[in-house]
C-alpha positions as a Markdown table, in Angstrom:
| # | Residue | x | y | z |
|---|---|---|---|---|
| 1 | Met | 123.1 | 85.4 | 130.5 |
| 2 | Gln | 120.5 | 84.3 | 133.0 |
| 3 | Ser | 117.7 | 85.8 | 131.5 |
| 4 | Gln | 119.0 | 84.5 | 128.1 |
| 5 | Gln | 118.7 | 80.8 | 129.7 |
| 6 | Ala | 115.1 | 81.6 | 131.1 |
| 7 | Ala | 114.1 | 82.7 | 127.7 |
| 8 | Val | 115.4 | 79.8 | 126.3 |
| 9 | Leu | 113.9 | 77.2 | 129.2 |
| 10 | Ala | 110.6 | 79.3 | 128.3 |
| 11 | Gly | 111.0 | 78.8 | 124.6 |
| 12 | Gln | 111.9 | 74.9 | 124.9 |
| 13 | Arg | 108.3 | 74.7 | 127.8 |
| 14 | Arg | 106.2 | 76.7 | 125.1 |
| 15 | Arg | 107.0 | 74.3 | 122.0 |
| 16 | Thr | 106.4 | 71.5 | 123.7 |
| 17 | Ala | 103.1 | 71.2 | 123.7 |
| 18 | Phe | 100.6 | 73.9 | 123.2 |
| 19 | Ala | 97.9 | 72.6 | 125.8 |
| 20 | Ser | 98.6 | 72.0 | 129.1 |
| 21 | Ala | 98.5 | 68.6 | 130.6 |
| 22 | Asp | 96.4 | 70.0 | 133.9 |
| 23 | Glu | 94.4 | 71.8 | 131.3 |
| 24 | Leu | 93.1 | 69.4 | 129.6 |
| 25 | Asp | 92.2 | 67.3 | 132.5 |
| 26 | Asp | 90.3 | 69.9 | 134.1 |
| 27 | Leu | 88.6 | 70.7 | 130.7 |
| 28 | Leu | 87.7 | 67.0 | 130.4 |
| 29 | Gly | 87.0 | 66.9 | 134.0 |
| 30 | Leu | 84.3 | 69.6 | 133.4 |
| 31 | Ala | 82.7 | 68.2 | 130.2 |
| 32 | Thr | 82.3 | 64.3 | 132.0 |
| 33 | Ser | 80.9 | 65.7 | 135.4 |
| 34 | Thr | 78.3 | 67.3 | 132.7 |
| 35 | Asn | 77.5 | 64.3 | 130.8 |
| 36 | Ser | 75.8 | 62.8 | 133.6 |
| 37 | Gly | 73.5 | 59.8 | 132.6 |
| 38 | Arg | 75.5 | 59.2 | 129.8 |
| 39 | Ala | 78.3 | 56.5 | 129.1 |
| 40 | Val | 81.7 | 58.1 | 130.3 |
| 41 | Gln | 84.9 | 56.5 | 128.6 |
| 42 | Gln | 87.5 | 55.3 | 130.6 |
| 43 | Pro | 90.9 | 54.6 | 129.9 |
| 44 | Ala | 91.9 | 52.1 | 127.5 |
| 45 | Met | 91.6 | 48.3 | 128.3 |
| 46 | Ala | 89.0 | 49.8 | 130.9 |
| 47 | Pro | 85.4 | 48.6 | 131.1 |
| 48 | Ile | 82.4 | 51.0 | 129.6 |
| 49 | Val | 80.9 | 52.6 | 133.4 |
| 50 | Val | 77.2 | 53.5 | 133.1 |
| 51 | Pro | 76.0 | 55.8 | 135.8 |
| 52 | Ala | 72.5 | 54.5 | 137.5 |
| 53 | Ala | 69.5 | 56.6 | 136.9 |
| 54 | Pro | 69.1 | 59.5 | 138.6 |
| 55 | Val | 67.1 | 59.3 | 142.0 |
| 56 | Pro | 63.7 | 61.5 | 140.9 |
| 57 | Ala | 63.3 | 64.2 | 143.2 |
| 58 | Pro | 60.0 | 64.6 | 145.4 |
| 59 | Met | 57.1 | 66.2 | 143.8 |
| 60 | Pro | 56.8 | 69.8 | 145.7 |
| 61 | Thr | 54.0 | 70.1 | 148.2 |
| 62 | Ser | 53.6 | 73.3 | 148.6 |
| 63 | Leu | 54.6 | 77.0 | 146.9 |
| 64 | Asn | 57.6 | 77.5 | 149.4 |
| 65 | Glu | 58.7 | 74.0 | 148.3 |
| 66 | Leu | 58.3 | 74.6 | 144.9 |
| 67 | Phe | 60.6 | 78.4 | 144.9 |
| 68 | Asp | 63.1 | 76.0 | 146.5 |
| 69 | Cys | 63.0 | 73.7 | 143.9 |
| 70 | Tyr | 63.7 | 76.4 | 141.5 |
| 71 | Arg | 66.2 | 78.0 | 143.2 |
| 72 | Asn | 68.4 | 75.1 | 143.1 |
| 73 | Tyr | 67.8 | 74.0 | 139.6 |
| 74 | Gln | 68.9 | 77.5 | 139.3 |
| 75 | Glu | 72.2 | 77.1 | 140.6 |
| 76 | Lys | 72.7 | 74.1 | 139.0 |
| 77 | Ile | 72.2 | 75.6 | 135.9 |
| 78 | Val | 74.5 | 78.6 | 136.5 |
| 79 | Ala | 77.5 | 76.1 | 137.3 |
| 80 | Leu | 76.9 | 74.4 | 134.3 |
| 81 | Ala | 76.8 | 77.4 | 132.3 |
| 82 | Val | 80.4 | 78.3 | 134.1 |
| 83 | Asp | 81.5 | 75.4 | 132.8 |
| 84 | Leu | 80.0 | 75.0 | 129.7 |
| 85 | Arg | 81.6 | 78.7 | 128.7 |
| 86 | Lys | 85.0 | 77.5 | 129.8 |
| 87 | Ile | 85.3 | 74.4 | 127.3 |
| 88 | Glu | 83.4 | 76.5 | 124.5 |
| 89 | Ala | 86.1 | 79.3 | 125.0 |
| 90 | Tyr | 89.2 | 76.6 | 124.7 |
| 91 | Leu | 87.5 | 75.1 | 122.2 |
| 92 | Phe | 86.6 | 77.8 | 120.0 |
| 93 | Gly | 89.1 | 80.8 | 121.1 |
| 94 | Glu | 88.3 | 83.8 | 123.4 |
| 95 | His | 86.1 | 85.2 | 121.0 |
| 96 | Trp | 84.0 | 82.6 | 120.6 |
| 97 | Asp | 80.3 | 84.0 | 121.5 |
| 98 | Thr | 80.9 | 86.4 | 117.8 |
| 99 | Val | 81.1 | 82.7 | 115.7 |
| 100 | Ile | 79.4 | 80.2 | 117.7 |
| 101 | Asn | 76.3 | 82.1 | 118.1 |
| 102 | Thr | 75.3 | 83.1 | 114.5 |
| 103 | Pro | 72.9 | 80.8 | 112.4 |
| 104 | Glu | 75.5 | 79.7 | 109.7 |
| 105 | Thr | 77.6 | 78.0 | 112.2 |
| 106 | Lys | 75.0 | 76.0 | 114.1 |
| 107 | Ala | 75.7 | 72.8 | 111.5 |
| 108 | Pro | 77.6 | 70.3 | 113.7 |
| 109 | Val | 80.2 | 70.5 | 111.0 |
| 110 | Asp | 80.8 | 73.8 | 111.5 |
| 111 | Ile | 81.3 | 73.8 | 114.9 |
| 112 | Ala | 83.4 | 71.1 | 114.5 |
| 113 | Tyr | 85.3 | 73.3 | 112.1 |
| 114 | Leu | 85.6 | 75.8 | 114.3 |
| 115 | Ala | 86.9 | 73.4 | 116.9 |
| 116 | Met | 89.6 | 72.3 | 114.3 |
| 117 | Glu | 90.7 | 76.1 | 113.1 |
| 118 | Asn | 90.9 | 77.2 | 116.6 |
| 119 | Leu | 93.0 | 74.8 | 117.6 |
| 120 | Ile | 95.6 | 75.4 | 114.4 |
| 121 | Lys | 95.5 | 78.8 | 115.5 |
| 122 | Gln | 97.0 | 78.1 | 119.1 |
| 123 | Ala | 99.6 | 76.0 | 117.4 |
| 124 | Glu | 100.8 | 78.9 | 114.6 |
| 125 | Lys | 101.4 | 81.1 | 118.2 |
| 126 | Met | 103.1 | 78.2 | 120.0 |
| 127 | Tyr | 105.5 | 77.3 | 117.4 |
| 128 | Ala | 106.4 | 80.3 | 116.2 |
| 129 | Pro | 109.8 | 81.9 | 116.9 |
| 130 | Pro | 109.9 | 85.3 | 119.1 |
| 131 | Gly | 109.0 | 88.3 | 116.9 |
| 132 | Gly | 108.1 | 85.9 | 114.2 |
| 133 | Ala | 105.1 | 84.4 | 113.0 |
| 134 | Leu | 104.3 | 81.1 | 111.2 |
| 135 | Ala | 101.2 | 80.3 | 109.4 |
| 136 | Ile | 100.6 | 76.5 | 109.0 |
| 137 | Asp | 98.7 | 75.6 | 105.5 |
| 138 | Arg | 95.2 | 74.5 | 106.4 |
| 139 | Ala | 95.3 | 72.6 | 103.0 |
| 140 | Glu | 98.2 | 70.4 | 104.5 |
| 141 | Val | 96.0 | 69.8 | 107.5 |
| 142 | Trp | 93.3 | 68.5 | 105.9 |
| 143 | Arg | 95.0 | 66.2 | 103.4 |
| 144 | Ala | 97.0 | 64.9 | 106.5 |
| 145 | Leu | 93.9 | 64.2 | 108.6 |
| 146 | Gly | 92.0 | 62.4 | 105.6 |
| 147 | Ile | 89.7 | 65.5 | 104.9 |
| 148 | Asp | 88.9 | 66.3 | 101.5 |
| 149 | Glu | 88.3 | 70.3 | 102.1 |
| 150 | Arg | 85.6 | 70.6 | 99.3 |
| 151 | Arg | 83.6 | 67.4 | 99.6 |
| 152 | His | 83.8 | 67.4 | 103.4 |
| 153 | Trp | 83.6 | 71.3 | 104.8 |
| 154 | Arg | 81.6 | 72.8 | 101.2 |
| 155 | Gly | 79.7 | 69.6 | 100.1 |
| 156 | Val | 75.7 | 69.0 | 100.5 |
| 157 | Glu | 77.0 | 65.8 | 102.7 |
| 158 | Arg | 79.4 | 67.3 | 104.8 |
| 159 | Asp | 77.8 | 66.8 | 108.1 |
| 160 | Ala | 77.4 | 63.0 | 108.0 |
| 161 | Ser | 81.1 | 62.4 | 106.7 |
| 162 | Val | 83.6 | 64.9 | 108.1 |
| 163 | Pro | 86.2 | 62.8 | 109.9 |
| 164 | Phe | 86.3 | 65.0 | 112.8 |
| 165 | Asp | 89.2 | 64.3 | 115.2 |
| 166 | Leu | 90.3 | 66.6 | 117.5 |
| 167 | Ala | 93.2 | 64.4 | 119.2 |
| 168 | Arg | 94.4 | 63.4 | 116.0 |
| 169 | Leu | 94.9 | 67.3 | 114.9 |
| 170 | His | 97.0 | 67.8 | 118.0 |
| 171 | Ala | 99.0 | 65.1 | 117.5 |
| 172 | His | 99.9 | 66.0 | 113.8 |
| 173 | Leu | 100.3 | 69.4 | 115.0 |
| 174 | Ala | 102.6 | 68.7 | 117.5 |
| 175 | Asp | 104.8 | 66.2 | 115.4 |
| 176 | Thr | 104.8 | 68.7 | 113.0 |
| 177 | Tyr | 106.1 | 71.9 | 114.2 |
| 178 | Ala | 107.1 | 70.9 | 118.1 |
| 179 | Gly | 110.9 | 71.6 | 118.7 |
| 180 | Asp | 113.1 | 73.9 | 116.0 |
| 181 | Ala | 110.5 | 72.5 | 113.4 |
| 182 | Gly | 108.4 | 75.4 | 113.8 |
| 183 | Glu | 110.5 | 77.9 | 113.9 |
| 184 | Thr | 112.2 | 76.7 | 110.9 |
| 185 | Ala | 109.0 | 76.6 | 109.0 |
| 186 | Ala | 108.4 | 80.0 | 109.9 |
| 187 | Tyr | 111.9 | 81.3 | 109.7 |
| 188 | Arg | 111.5 | 80.1 | 106.0 |
| 189 | Gln | 108.3 | 81.8 | 105.4 |
| 190 | Gln | 109.6 | 85.3 | 106.7 |
| 191 | Ala | 112.6 | 84.9 | 104.5 |
| 192 | Ala | 110.8 | 84.0 | 101.2 |
| 193 | Glu | 108.5 | 87.1 | 102.2 |
| 194 | Leu | 111.7 | 89.6 | 102.3 |
| 195 | Ile | 112.7 | 88.4 | 99.1 |
| 196 | Lys | 109.5 | 89.2 | 97.6 |
| 197 | Phe | 109.0 | 92.0 | 99.0 |
| 198 | Phe | 112.7 | 93.5 | 97.9 |
| 199 | Arg | 113.2 | 91.9 | 94.9 |
| 200 | Phe | 116.5 | 90.5 | 95.8 |
| 201 | Glu | 116.8 | 88.4 | 93.1 |
| 202 | Asp | 117.1 | 91.7 | 90.7 |
| 203 | Ser | 120.3 | 93.2 | 90.9 |
| 204 | Glu | 119.1 | 96.8 | 90.2 |
| 205 | Ala | 117.1 | 97.0 | 93.0 |
| 206 | Val | 120.2 | 96.7 | 95.3 |
| 207 | Ala | 123.1 | 99.4 | 95.8 |
| 208 | Thr | 126.0 | 99.3 | 98.3 |
| 209 | Thr | 127.1 | 102.5 | 99.5 |
| 210 | Lys | 129.9 | 103.2 | 101.9 |
| 211 | Arg | 127.0 | 104.4 | 104.7 |
| 212 | His | 124.7 | 101.8 | 103.9 |
| 213 | Val | 122.6 | 99.1 | 101.2 |
| 214 | Ala | 119.6 | 100.9 | 99.5 |
| 215 | Cys | 116.8 | 99.0 | 98.3 |
| 216 | Ser | 114.0 | 100.1 | 96.0 |
| 217 | Val | 110.5 | 99.2 | 96.8 |
| 218 | Arg | 107.5 | 100.2 | 94.7 |
| 219 | Val | 104.8 | 101.2 | 96.8 |
| 220 | Phe | 102.3 | 103.1 | 95.6 |
| 221 | Ser | 100.3 | 106.3 | 97.4 |
| 222 | Gln | 98.0 | 108.6 | 96.5 |
| 223 | His | 97.3 | 112.1 | 97.1 |
| 224 | Lys | 95.3 | 112.4 | 100.7 |
| 225 | Asp | 91.7 | 113.8 | 100.0 |
| 226 | Tyr | 90.7 | 117.0 | 102.4 |
| 227 | Ala | 94.5 | 117.4 | 103.2 |
| 228 | Pro | 96.9 | 120.1 | 102.3 |
| 229 | Lys | 98.4 | 120.3 | 98.5 |
| 230 | Gly | 101.3 | 117.6 | 98.2 |
| 231 | Thr | 100.4 | 115.3 | 101.3 |
| 232 | Leu | 100.4 | 111.6 | 100.1 |
| 233 | Glu | 98.9 | 108.3 | 101.5 |
| 234 | Val | 99.9 | 104.9 | 101.0 |
| 235 | Ser | 96.9 | 103.2 | 98.5 |
| 236 | Tyr | 94.5 | 101.0 | 100.5 |
| 237 | Asn | 95.8 | 97.3 | 98.8 |
| 238 | Glu | 99.1 | 98.1 | 99.7 |
| 239 | His | 98.3 | 97.9 | 103.3 |
| 240 | Gln | 98.8 | 94.6 | 104.2 |
| 241 | Arg | 102.1 | 94.3 | 101.7 |
| 242 | Leu | 103.7 | 96.1 | 104.2 |
| 243 | Ser | 102.4 | 94.3 | 107.3 |
| 244 | Lys | 103.6 | 91.3 | 105.9 |
| 245 | Ala | 106.8 | 92.8 | 104.9 |
| 246 | Phe | 107.8 | 94.7 | 108.3 |
| 247 | Lys | 106.5 | 91.5 | 110.2 |
| 248 | Ala | 109.4 | 89.5 | 108.3 |
| 249 | Leu | 111.7 | 92.2 | 109.0 |
| 250 | Ser | 110.7 | 92.6 | 112.6 |
| 251 | Cys | 111.0 | 88.4 | 113.0 |
| 252 | Ala | 114.6 | 88.6 | 110.9 |
| 253 | Met | 116.3 | 91.1 | 113.4 |
| 254 | Ala | 114.7 | 89.1 | 116.4 |
| 255 | Trp | 116.9 | 86.4 | 115.2 |
| 256 | Ala | 119.4 | 88.7 | 114.8 |
| 257 | Glu | 119.4 | 89.7 | 118.2 |
| 258 | Leu | 118.7 | 93.4 | 117.3 |
| 259 | Pro | 115.9 | 93.8 | 120.4 |
| 260 | Asp | 115.5 | 97.9 | 119.4 |
| 261 | Leu | 115.2 | 97.3 | 115.9 |
| 262 | Gln | 113.1 | 94.4 | 115.9 |
| 263 | Ala | 110.8 | 96.2 | 118.5 |
| 264 | Ser | 110.3 | 99.3 | 116.3 |
| 265 | Leu | 110.1 | 96.9 | 113.1 |
| 266 | Ser | 106.9 | 95.5 | 114.7 |
| 267 | Cys | 104.9 | 98.7 | 115.7 |
| 268 | Ala | 105.3 | 99.7 | 112.0 |
| 269 | Ala | 104.0 | 96.1 | 110.8 |
| 270 | Val | 100.7 | 96.8 | 113.7 |
| 271 | Thr | 100.2 | 100.2 | 112.0 |
| 272 | Gly | 100.8 | 99.3 | 108.5 |
| 273 | Tyr | 101.7 | 103.0 | 107.9 |
| 274 | Cys | 98.3 | 103.9 | 107.4 |
| 275 | Phe | 99.2 | 107.6 | 107.9 |
| 276 | Ala | 100.1 | 110.8 | 106.0 |
| 277 | Phe | 103.2 | 112.4 | 104.4 |
| 278 | Lys | 104.7 | 114.0 | 101.8 |
| 279 | Ser | 107.5 | 113.2 | 99.4 |
| 280 | Arg | 111.2 | 112.8 | 100.7 |
| 281 | His | 109.6 | 112.0 | 104.0 |
| 282 | Arg | 111.9 | 109.8 | 105.8 |
| 283 | Glu | 110.9 | 107.4 | 108.8 |
| 284 | Ser | 113.8 | 106.3 | 111.1 |
| 285 | Phe | 114.9 | 102.7 | 112.8 |
| 286 | Pro | 117.5 | 101.6 | 114.4 |
| 287 | Gly | 119.7 | 100.3 | 111.5 |
| 288 | Ile | 117.5 | 101.5 | 109.3 |
| 289 | Ser | 116.3 | 104.7 | 107.5 |
| 290 | Ile | 113.5 | 104.7 | 105.3 |
| 291 | Val | 113.1 | 107.8 | 102.2 |
| 292 | Leu | 109.5 | 107.4 | 101.3 |
| 293 | Phe | 108.4 | 108.8 | 97.5 |
| 294 | Lys | 105.2 | 109.0 | 96.0 |
| 295 | Asp | 105.6 | 105.5 | 94.0 |
| 296 | Lys | 108.7 | 104.1 | 95.9 |
| 297 | Trp | 110.3 | 103.6 | 98.9 |
| 298 | Thr | 114.2 | 103.7 | 99.4 |
| 299 | Phe | 115.5 | 101.3 | 102.7 |
| 300 | Glu | 118.8 | 102.2 | 103.7 |
| 301 | Ile | 120.1 | 100.0 | 105.5 |
| 302 | Asp | 123.2 | 100.5 | 107.5 |
| 303 | His | 126.0 | 97.7 | 106.9 |
| 304 | Lys | 125.7 | 95.7 | 110.1 |
| 305 | Val | 122.2 | 95.1 | 110.1 |
| 306 | Ala | 122.3 | 94.8 | 106.1 |
| 307 | Glu | 125.3 | 91.7 | 107.3 |
| 308 | Gln | 122.6 | 90.1 | 109.4 |
| 309 | Leu | 120.2 | 90.1 | 107.3 |
| 310 | Arg | 122.3 | 88.2 | 104.8 |
| 311 | Leu | 122.9 | 85.7 | 106.9 |
| 312 | Phe | 119.4 | 85.1 | 107.7 |
| 313 | Leu | 118.5 | 85.1 | 104.1 |
| 314 | Gly | 121.6 | 82.6 | 103.7 |
| 315 | Gln | 120.6 | 80.0 | 106.3 |
| 316 | Tyr | 116.3 | 80.3 | 105.3 |
| 317 | Gly | 116.1 | 82.3 | 102.0 |
| 318 | Ala | 117.1 | 78.7 | 99.7 |
């Protein structure tokens, strides 16, 4: 019970904001400290303070002084570089160096897009439910910010016209997805994915027996090259669809508080079923078994798990 209360409190803290005040204060402090000589914006209603120009250092008169001067400059440059890396990692993500140092992302509008895209990705992680995934509609976000995607991101005048405002984006994401809103949106997305994958609207795709509920799904496989006769593998185009379906199932089982099944399905979502198998091969999970054929898979779902799945779809699948 205590662990559940701790998890709830942690989730509440996690959903209130995806950038802590202390973290932002530290980063803003780094930014203003590296902008010496520029006008520093103070809080509202406060005057704009322009720091005095730094006193120039005396010219070195010997090689030793010149070397000391060089060493001092190097120390300052290294310190500035460390601060810059912290800011870049926060604005553009952990792997900022692989995207920001490429020729196609040198334009200011591309840098702005990367910063906004990274902020949206942070919100997707922060506001997603446990064991689930949240997909934020970029087109909806751009409309809310007054950004015409075709003109601002792709047009010839995009550098000068894009309305770049990270603070406004941060506020919009928090207003839209904070609290239970993000979890509800994610659950609805995953429920829609399950309905689409299992074709629950088609009564012929679902059969109920005394032991389980059987759902037949078309999954196309192909003969594996350089393998024994009869060896199959899922076709390349099916991997993404299977991964999304297992993520949705994992999310539903997390909502139903079935942790063992949720963990097993989560691992299956990561692998995407990139392995070889024979026809009629059976994969077993706690409460779900899957019989793999060449052109279809049959999900045999225990009645207890099926009932939880019905409740999940009944609440979020409308």
